[in-house]
N, C-alpha and C positions, 0 to 999 in steps of 0.2 A: 627849376624842374623841367622846363621846356627843353633845355639843352640835353638833359638826360634822355628824354623821350626821343629827341632828334638823333642822338647817338645810337640808341637802341635800334631805331628805324634804319639808320645807315648800315649798321651791322647786319640786320635782317635782310635788307635789300641786297647787300653784297653777297650774302650766302645764297639767297634765292637765285640771283642772277648767275652765280657760279654753278649752282646745281643744274639749273635749266640749260645753260649753254653747254655743260659737259654731257648732258643726257639727250639733247636733241640736236638736230642738224638743220634747223629752220634758218633760211637766209632770205633776206629781202633785197633783191637786186633790181635796179631800175635804170635803164639806159646808161650803163657804164658806172653807176654809183652803187655802192654797197651800203645799205642802211643798217649799221650796227645798232645793238641795243643801247649803247651809250649815246648815240645820236637821237634815238627815239626818246630816251629819258630826258635829254637836254631840251628837245622840242616841247615835251610835256611840261617841263619846268618853266620854260619861256611862256607857254600858254597860261599856266597857273599864275605866274607873276603878272601878266597883262590883265588877267581877270581878277586880280587881287585876292587869290585864294591862298591862305597862309596856314594850312593844316600841317602841324609839326611832323606828324607821323608820315604823311605822304611825301613831304619834302625830304625827310630822312631816307625813306625807301628809294625815292628817285635818285638821290645823291649816291646811295650805295650802288645802285644799278649802273649809273654813269661811271663811277670810279672803278667798278669791276671791269667794265669794258675797256677803260683807258689803261688799266694795268696789264692788259694782254699784249703779246708781242705784235700781232697784226691788227691795228685799229684804223688803218687807212680807209678813206671813203671811196677811193678808186677801186673799181672791180677789175682785178687783174686777170680774171678768167674770160673776159670778153675780148 
């Protein structure tokens, strides 16, 4: 049953990330790097793993957010506007 919860979390995370990125123009740029939401989700997943936090819903949501970002055309971490 945990796989079902993870899958639902993944879909919800993907949909939320798609909606937010389509509705807002928030960008985090630091010294030539562009921190996309897929990078932030990956960093959060790394922290959760290191602290041994294994909440199925949270992992599904973060995976959905990361996959939504990676499915986009421009996911490079280099900021081309600088």
